[in-house]
C-alpha positions as CSV (number, residue, x, y, z in Angstrom):
1,M,0.0,0.0,0.0
2,T,2.9,2.4,0.6
3,G,3.5,4.7,-2.4
4,E,3.5,8.2,-3.8
5,T,0.1,7.9,-5.7
6,W,-2.8,9.8,-4.3
7,R,-5.9,7.6,-3.7
8,E,-9.6,8.3,-3.7
9,L,-12.3,7.3,-1.3
10,S,-14.9,4.7,-2.4
11,R,-17.7,6.0,-4.6
12,R,-20.0,3.5,-2.8
13,N,-20.4,6.1,-0.2
14,L,-22.9,7.9,-2.4
15,G,-25.3,5.1,-1.9
16,A,-24.7,5.1,1.8
17,A,-25.1,8.8,2.0
18,G,-28.4,8.5,0.1
19,V,-29.7,6.0,2.6
20,K,-28.6,8.1,5.6
21,S,-30.1,11.3,4.1
22,L,-33.6,9.8,4.6
23,A,-33.1,10.4,8.3
24,V,-32.9,14.1,7.5
25,A,-35.5,14.1,4.8
26,A,-38.2,12.4,7.0
27,P,-38.5,15.1,9.7
28,V,-38.4,17.9,7.0
29,V,-41.3,16.2,5.2
30,I,-43.3,15.7,8.4
31,V,-42.9,19.3,9.5
32,L,-43.8,20.6,6.1
33,A,-46.9,18.4,5.9
34,R,-48.1,19.7,9.3
35,V,-47.6,23.3,8.2
36,L,-49.5,22.8,4.9
37,A,-52.3,20.8,6.6
38,G,-52.7,23.7,9.0
39,A,-53.0,26.0,6.0
40,A,-55.9,23.8,4.7
41,W,-54.0,22.6,1.6
42,P,-55.5,19.7,-0.3
43,W,-53.9,16.3,0.4
44,Q,-52.7,15.9,-3.1
45,A,-50.7,19.2,-2.9
46,I,-49.3,18.2,0.5
47,V,-48.1,14.9,-0.9
48,A,-46.5,16.6,-3.9
49,A,-44.8,19.2,-1.8
50,G,-43.5,16.6,0.7
51,A,-42.1,14.5,-2.1
52,G,-40.5,17.5,-3.6
53,A,-38.9,18.5,-0.3
54,G,-37.7,15.0,0.3
55,V,-36.1,14.8,-3.1
56,L,-34.4,18.2,-2.6
57,V,-32.9,17.1,0.7
58,V,-31.6,13.8,-0.6
59,A,-30.2,15.6,-3.7
60,A,-28.4,18.2,-1.6
61,V,-26.8,15.5,0.6
62,L,-25.7,13.6,-2.4
63,A,-24.3,16.7,-4.1
64,Y,-22.3,17.6,-1.0
65,E,-21.1,14.0,-0.6
66,A,-20.0,13.9,-4.3
67,A,-18.0,17.1,-3.8
68,R,-16.4,15.7,-0.6
69,L,-15.4,12.5,-2.3
70,R,-14.0,14.5,-5.3
71,A,-12.0,16.8,-3.0
72,T,-10.6,14.1,-0.7
73,R,-7.3,12.3,-1.5
74,W,-5.0,10.3,0.7
75,R,-1.8,8.4,0.5
76,L,0.5,6.4,2.7
77,T,4.2,6.9,2.0
78,A,7.2,5.4,3.7
79,E,7.4,8.3,6.1
80,R,3.9,9.6,6.6
81,L,0.1,9.4,6.1
82,E,-1.3,12.4,4.2
83,V,-4.9,13.5,3.6
84,R,-6.2,16.3,1.4
85,T,-9.8,17.3,2.0
86,G,-12.2,20.2,2.2
87,V,-15.1,21.4,0.0
88,A,-15.1,25.1,0.8
89,V,-11.8,25.3,2.7
90,R,-9.0,23.0,1.5
91,Q,-6.8,21.2,4.1
92,H,-3.7,19.2,3.8
93,R,-2.9,17.1,6.9
94,S,0.2,14.9,7.4
95,I,1.0,12.5,10.2
96,P,4.5,10.9,10.5
97,R,4.1,7.1,10.7
98,D,6.2,6.9,13.8
99,R,3.7,9.1,15.6
100,V,0.7,6.8,15.0
101,R,-0.4,5.3,18.3
102,S,-3.8,3.7,17.5
103,V,-6.1,2.9,14.6
104,D,-9.9,2.8,15.2
105,V,-11.9,1.0,12.5
106,R,-15.7,1.0,12.7
107,A,-18.7,0.4,10.4
108,D,-22.3,1.1,11.2
109,P,-25.1,-1.0,9.6
110,V,-25.4,1.2,6.6
111,R,-21.7,1.3,5.9
112,R,-21.6,-2.5,6.4
113,V,-24.2,-3.0,3.7
114,F,-22.1,-1.0,1.2
115,G,-18.8,-2.6,2.4
116,L,-17.4,0.7,3.8
117,T,-15.6,1.7,7.0
118,L,-14.6,4.7,9.0
119,V,-10.9,4.8,10.0
120,K,-9.6,7.1,12.8
121,V,-5.9,7.4,13.3
122,G,-4.7,8.6,16.8
123,T,-1.4,10.4,17.1
124,G,-0.7,10.0,20.8
125,E,-1.6,13.5,21.9
126,H,-4.5,14.4,24.1
127,A,-7.6,13.6,22.1
128,D,-9.1,16.6,20.3
129,A,-10.3,17.5,16.9
130,D,-6.7,18.1,15.7
131,S,-5.0,15.0,17.1
132,E,-7.1,12.6,15.0
133,L,-7.1,12.0,11.3
134,A,-10.3,10.4,10.0
135,L,-10.9,8.7,6.6
136,D,-14.5,8.1,6.0
137,S,-15.7,5.7,3.2
138,L,-12.7,3.4,2.8
139,T,-13.5,-0.1,1.7
140,V,-13.0,-2.9,4.2
141,R,-9.9,-4.1,2.2
142,D,-8.3,-0.7,2.1
143,A,-9.0,-0.1,5.8
144,E,-7.3,-3.4,6.8
145,E,-4.3,-2.7,4.5
146,L,-4.0,0.8,6.0
147,R,-4.2,-0.6,9.5
148,H,-1.4,-3.1,8.8
149,G,0.6,-0.4,7.1
150,L,0.4,2.0,10.0
151,L,0.9,-0.6,12.7
152,P,3.0,-3.3,11.0
153,H,3.7,-6.7,12.6
154,E,5.9,-9.6,11.8
155,A,3.5,-12.5,12.1
156,E,0.1,-13.3,13.4
157,D,-0.1,-14.2,17.1
158,T,-1.9,-17.6,17.5
159,R,-2.2,-17.4,21.3
160,A,-5.6,-17.5,22.9
161,P,-7.4,-14.1,23.3
162,L,-7.0,-12.1,26.5
163,A,-10.8,-12.0,26.8
164,E,-13.7,-13.2,24.8
165,L,-17.5,-12.6,25.2
166,R,-19.5,-14.7,27.5
167,W,-23.2,-14.0,27.3
168,A,-23.5,-14.7,31.0
169,W,-21.9,-11.3,31.6
170,A,-25.1,-9.7,30.4
171,R,-26.5,-10.1,33.9
172,Y,-24.2,-7.2,34.9
173,A,-25.6,-4.8,32.2
174,P,-28.7,-3.7,34.2
175,L,-26.5,-2.7,37.3
176,S,-26.4,1.0,36.3
177,V,-28.3,4.1,37.3
178,W,-29.5,4.4,33.7
179,T,-31.5,1.2,34.2
180,F,-33.8,3.3,36.5
181,A,-33.7,6.5,34.5
182,G,-33.5,5.2,30.9
183,A,-37.2,4.3,30.6
184,G,-38.2,7.9,31.4
185,L,-35.9,9.2,28.8
186,V,-37.2,6.8,26.2
187,L,-40.8,7.8,27.1
188,G,-39.9,11.5,26.7
189,V,-38.4,10.8,23.2
190,L,-41.5,8.8,22.2
191,F,-43.8,11.6,23.3
192,K,-41.7,14.1,21.4
193,G,-41.9,11.9,18.3
194,V,-45.7,11.6,18.6
195,D,-45.9,15.4,19.0
196,L,-43.8,15.9,15.9
197,L,-46.3,13.9,14.0
198,G,-48.9,16.4,15.0
199,V,-50.9,14.1,17.3
200,D,-51.1,16.8,20.1
201,R,-54.5,15.7,21.3
202,F,-53.3,12.1,21.8
203,T,-50.3,13.2,23.9
204,A,-52.4,15.6,26.0
205,D,-55.2,13.1,26.6
206,T,-52.7,10.3,27.5
207,A,-50.8,12.5,29.9
208,A,-54.1,13.6,31.6
209,A,-55.4,10.1,31.9
210,V,-52.1,8.8,33.4
211,W,-52.0,11.7,35.9
212,G,-55.6,11.1,36.9
213,W,-54.9,7.4,37.4
214,V,-51.8,8.1,39.6
215,T,-53.6,10.7,41.8
216,G,-56.6,8.5,42.1
217,R,-54.8,5.3,43.1
218,P,-51.3,6.3,44.3
219,W,-50.6,3.3,46.4
220,M,-51.1,1.0,43.4
221,A,-50.1,3.4,40.5
222,V,-46.7,4.4,41.9
223,P,-45.3,0.8,42.4
224,V,-46.6,-0.2,39.0
225,I,-44.9,2.7,37.3
226,L,-41.7,2.1,39.1
227,A,-41.8,-1.6,38.3
228,A,-42.5,-0.9,34.6
229,N,-39.7,1.7,34.5
230,V,-37.2,-0.8,35.9
231,A,-38.4,-3.6,33.6
232,A,-38.0,-1.3,30.6
233,G,-34.6,-0.2,31.8
234,V,-33.5,-3.8,32.2
235,V,-34.6,-4.7,28.7
236,G,-32.9,-1.6,27.3
237,A,-29.7,-2.3,29.2
238,L,-29.6,-5.9,27.8
239,L,-30.2,-4.7,24.3
240,L,-27.5,-2.1,24.6
241,F,-25.1,-4.7,26.0
242,A,-25.8,-7.0,23.0
243,E,-25.3,-4.2,20.4
244,S,-22.2,-2.8,22.0
245,W,-20.4,-6.0,23.0
246,G,-21.7,-8.6,20.7
247,R,-18.8,-10.6,19.1
248,Y,-16.4,-9.0,21.6
249,R,-12.8,-10.2,21.5
250,L,-9.6,-8.8,23.0
251,D,-6.3,-10.1,21.4
252,R,-2.7,-9.4,21.9
253,E,-1.0,-9.2,18.5
254,P,2.8,-8.7,18.2
255,G,3.5,-5.4,19.8
256,R,-0.1,-4.3,20.1
257,L,-3.6,-4.9,21.5
258,R,-6.6,-5.3,19.3
259,L,-10.2,-4.9,20.5
260,R,-13.2,-6.0,18.3
261,R,-16.8,-5.7,19.3
262,G,-20.2,-4.7,18.1
263,L,-23.3,-6.6,16.9
264,L,-24.8,-4.0,14.5
265,T,-22.0,-1.5,14.3
266,N,-18.6,-3.2,14.0
267,R,-15.8,-1.6,16.0
268,S,-12.1,-2.5,15.9
269,L,-9.4,-0.6,17.9
270,T,-5.7,-1.4,17.5
271,L,-3.4,0.1,20.1
272,Q,0.4,-0.1,20.3
273,E,1.5,-1.7,23.6
274,R,4.5,0.5,23.9
275,R,2.1,3.4,24.3
276,L,0.2,1.6,27.0
277,R,0.7,3.4,30.4
278,G,-1.4,1.2,32.6
279,V,-4.9,-0.2,33.2
280,E,-7.8,0.8,35.3
281,I,-10.4,-1.4,37.0
282,S,-13.6,0.6,37.3
283,E,-16.3,-0.5,39.8
284,P,-19.4,1.7,39.9
285,L,-21.4,1.3,43.1
286,L,-24.3,-0.9,41.7
287,L,-21.9,-3.0,39.6
288,R,-19.6,-3.5,42.5
289,L,-22.5,-4.5,44.8
290,G,-23.3,-7.1,42.1
291,G,-19.8,-8.4,42.1
292,G,-18.8,-6.9,38.7
293,A,-16.2,-4.5,37.3
294,R,-14.9,-3.1,34.0
295,V,-11.4,-2.7,32.6
296,R,-10.1,0.4,30.8
297,T,-6.8,1.2,29.3
298,V,-4.6,4.1,30.3
299,A,-2.9,4.9,27.0
300,T,-1.9,7.7,24.7
301,G,-3.4,8.1,21.2
302,L,-7.0,7.4,22.0
303,G,-9.5,9.6,20.2
304,K,-12.9,10.8,21.3
305,A,-16.0,8.7,21.3
306,E,-18.4,9.5,18.5
307,E,-21.6,11.3,19.4
308,G,-24.2,8.8,20.7
309,E,-21.5,6.2,21.5
310,S,-22.5,4.3,24.6
311,E,-19.1,3.1,25.7
312,H,-16.0,4.9,26.9
313,V,-13.3,5.1,24.2
314,A,-10.8,3.5,26.6
315,A,-13.0,0.5,27.5
316,L,-11.3,-2.8,27.1
317,T,-14.0,-5.1,28.5
318,P,-17.8,-5.1,29.1
319,P,-19.0,-5.5,32.7
320,L,-17.7,-8.8,33.9
321,P,-17.0,-10.6,37.2
322,R,-14.6,-8.7,39.4
323,E,-12.1,-11.6,39.7
324,L,-12.0,-12.0,35.9
325,A,-11.6,-8.2,35.5
326,G,-8.5,-8.4,37.7
327,Q,-7.1,-11.3,35.6
328,V,-7.6,-9.4,32.3
329,A,-6.0,-6.3,33.8
330,A,-3.0,-8.3,34.9
331,R,-2.7,-9.9,31.4
332,V,-2.9,-6.5,29.7
333,A,-0.4,-4.8,32.1
334,G,1.9,-7.8,32.1
335,A,2.0,-7.9,35.9
336,A,-0.3,-8.8,38.7
337,P,-1.3,-5.8,40.8
338,A,0.4,-5.5,44.2
339,P,-2.1,-5.6,47.1
340,P,-3.0,-2.0,48.1
341,R,-2.0,-0.8,51.6
342,R,-4.5,0.9,53.9
343,H,-4.2,4.6,54.6
344,P,-3.9,6.1,58.1
345,P,-7.0,6.3,60.4
346,A,-6.9,10.1,60.0
347,A,-8.2,9.5,56.5
348,R,-11.2,7.7,57.9
349,R,-11.9,10.5,60.3
350,R,-11.9,13.0,57.4
351,R,-14.5,11.0,55.6
352,I,-16.7,10.6,58.7
353,G,-16.4,14.4,59.2
354,W,-17.6,15.0,55.6
355,A,-20.5,12.6,56.1
356,L,-21.7,14.3,59.3
357,S,-21.3,17.8,57.8
358,T,-23.4,16.7,54.8
359,V,-26.1,15.3,57.0
360,V,-26.2,18.5,59.2
361,F,-26.4,20.7,56.1
362,L,-29.2,18.7,54.5
363,T,-31.1,18.6,57.8
364,A,-30.8,22.4,58.3
365,L,-31.9,22.9,54.7
366,A,-34.9,20.7,55.1
367,A,-35.9,22.4,58.4
368,A,-35.6,25.9,56.8
369,A,-37.6,24.8,53.7
370,A,-40.4,23.3,55.9
371,W,-40.6,26.4,58.1
372,F,-40.7,28.7,55.1
373,A,-43.4,26.6,53.3
374,A,-45.6,26.6,56.5
375,A,-45.1,30.3,57.1
376,A,-46.1,31.1,53.5
377,G,-49.2,29.0,53.8
378,W,-48.3,26.5,51.2
379,L,-49.0,23.6,53.5
380,E,-52.5,24.7,54.6
381,P,-54.2,22.1,52.3
382,L,-52.3,19.5,54.5
383,G,-53.7,21.0,57.7
384,V,-50.6,22.9,58.7
385,L,-51.2,26.5,59.4
386,S,-48.6,29.3,59.5
387,G,-48.5,29.4,63.3
388,Q,-47.9,25.7,63.5
389,A,-44.6,25.5,61.7
390,G,-43.1,23.8,64.8
391,R,-45.1,20.7,64.1
392,L,-42.8,20.1,61.1
393,W,-39.9,19.0,63.2
394,A,-40.5,15.5,62.0
395,V,-39.4,16.4,58.5
396,P,-35.7,17.3,59.2
397,A,-35.7,14.6,62.0
398,G,-36.8,12.0,59.5
399,L,-34.3,13.1,56.9
400,A,-31.5,13.0,59.4
401,A,-32.5,9.5,60.6
402,L,-32.6,8.3,57.0
403,A,-29.5,10.1,55.8
404,L,-27.1,9.5,58.8
405,P,-26.7,5.7,58.4
406,I,-26.3,6.0,54.6
407,A,-23.7,8.7,54.9
408,L,-21.7,6.8,57.5
409,W,-21.8,3.7,55.4
410,L,-20.6,5.6,52.4
411,A,-17.8,7.2,54.5
412,A,-16.7,3.8,55.8
413,D,-16.8,2.4,52.3
414,A,-14.8,5.3,51.0
415,Y,-12.1,4.7,53.6
416,R,-12.0,1.0,52.7
417,A,-11.5,1.9,49.1
418,L,-8.4,4.0,49.8
419,G,-5.2,2.1,49.1
420,H,-1.8,2.3,47.3
421,A,1.1,0.0,46.5
422,L,4.3,0.1,44.6
423,G,5.0,-2.9,42.3
424,E,8.0,-3.7,40.3
425,R,6.6,-1.9,37.2
426,H,3.5,-0.1,38.4
427,L,2.2,2.4,40.9
428,V,-1.2,1.2,42.2
429,S,-3.8,3.6,43.5
430,R,-7.3,2.9,44.6
431,R,-10.1,5.3,45.7
432,G,-13.8,6.1,45.4
433,T,-17.1,4.7,46.6
434,V,-19.7,5.9,44.0
435,N,-17.2,4.7,41.4
436,R,-14.2,2.8,42.9
437,R,-11.2,3.0,40.6
438,T,-8.1,0.9,40.9
439,V,-5.3,2.2,38.6
440,M,-2.1,0.4,37.7
441,L,0.0,3.2,36.3
442,D,3.3,2.3,34.6
443,R,6.1,4.0,36.6
444,G,8.0,4.7,33.4
445,G,5.1,6.8,32.1
446,I,5.1,9.2,35.2
447,V,6.5,12.5,34.1
448,G,5.9,14.6,37.2
449,W,4.4,14.9,40.7
450,T,2.0,17.3,42.4
451,I,1.9,17.3,46.2
452,T,-1.3,18.8,47.7
453,E,-1.7,19.5,51.4
454,S,-4.8,21.4,52.5
455,P,-5.0,23.0,56.0
456,F,-7.2,20.2,57.2
457,Q,-4.9,17.6,55.8
458,R,-1.9,19.3,57.4
459,R,-3.5,19.1,60.8
460,S,-4.1,15.4,60.3
461,G,-0.6,14.6,58.9
462,L,-2.0,13.7,55.4
463,L,-1.4,14.8,51.9
464,T,-2.4,13.9,48.3
465,V,0.2,12.7,45.9
466,T,-0.7,13.1,42.2
467,A,1.2,11.3,39.4
468,T,1.2,13.2,36.1
469,T,1.3,11.3,32.9
470,A,0.6,11.9,29.2
471,A,-2.0,9.2,29.0
472,G,-5.5,8.6,30.2
473,D,-6.9,11.3,32.5
474,G,-3.4,12.9,32.6
475,H,-3.2,12.7,36.4
476,Y,-3.9,10.0,39.0
477,D,-4.2,10.7,42.8
478,V,-3.1,8.8,45.8
479,A,-5.4,10.7,48.2
480,D,-5.0,11.2,52.0
481,I,-1.8,9.2,52.4
482,G,0.4,9.8,55.4
483,R,2.9,12.7,54.8
484,D,6.1,10.6,55.1
485,D,4.6,7.6,53.3
486,G,3.4,9.8,50.4
487,L,6.8,11.5,49.9
488,D,8.6,8.2,50.1
489,L,6.2,6.6,47.7
490,A,6.8,9.3,45.1
491,A,10.5,9.2,45.6
492,R,10.7,5.4,45.1
493,A,8.2,5.2,42.2
494,V,10.4,7.3,39.9
495,P,13.9,7.5,41.4
496,G,15.5,10.9,41.0
497,L,12.5,12.8,40.0
498,L,11.5,14.1,43.4
499,A,14.8,13.8,45.2
500,P,16.0,17.4,44.7
501,F,12.9,18.8,46.3
502,L,13.1,16.4,49.2
503,V,16.7,17.5,49.8
504,R,15.7,21.2,49.9
505,A,12.9,20.3,52.4
506,R,15.4,18.8,54.8
507,Q,17.7,21.7,54.6
């Protein structure tokens, strides 16, 4: 594939663009039909106008796509990948081959029908619009040749995959807050779609009927609605899991990792291992309570997720059993994580203090709101008069009784999550309760340290050590570690990097 000849994109994309343009044409036709029907046009004229508008939209999309295909050229030389593009403003972008860190190949259902793919090339910088080079409308063969040309290998690796899909993992998919909120969002979208079709009366009557049923039989209606919402959320989560992670496979090829997944939209991400700076085991609260976890990579060269993408761009696995997640992370990192060490008791006291302060604040806020509502007469329908605001003491008291054990449990869990360790190759840090994150950060990828010590930490003999790296989030914290332990950890993790500053502190 390497050569000096400029190559074109596939003309098949005109067909794909024509199909996708229908998603734009349909709303235009619907809105136009509503407007003309309101103006009392005859149905024959409405149909003719709608058809004309649809044809114009499709023609405009095809004209733009034809201009884009004609203006776009690319070539892969021995030194660099070059792309010329731009309809109104011409651009010539060039990426040296030795700066290519990842190649992301994907194909949605429409592209798959026409045998096309979208290729995104990552350069190792922080992901933004200028650090990625995208080639839309390559054939599958050209995309694979480009991938092999940018990330060459000597021979295929015949070892077993690092991880492969097991449909039993789908049981972890509903363990997300979106399971409980997703059905409401879908219902809102459906109502919006019905309203777009002009059936206003239907949506208004339906909403009024549902509200009347809820207010008339609340003890029956509310549980039924909640159960239906959860059931819809579970079904949605399972369908999303199947679409996102169907045919999932994680392989180690010579010098690189390759992730393939997707039932309807095929996705393939190839990442150079020498650009891998560690792995992260993520355990959101609900998933952790169910015994699950996810694995993400800490690497340079990863681009942004496309709009509407349901998975993080750095995700290496779907939700899977915690023990298996640890095994996959160890295989990817090439070393088992060292067992994290506990942090000083002062860190636990800080979290208990935060929990108690939060409960006091919420209780005071509830008491003030209840007093103001009673004084303003808003609670008179409930039999509470403005002079009887003192009877509302039960509101803040009930809130405190409910919130206090939850807050203390979260504080204890947050302290249990704190941990750090120093392995032969990796710095291990763990923290978080809503989302517990265990990061194995390659010590060779640490380029700097930030030492943070608030007044409250100083009184407790604690500080936060932050490792700076060019990959992933860019910085990873070891929070509320003992002062001496934290400085010693940073000094030993990257010998020589912090030593000059420690010498000055002793002088």
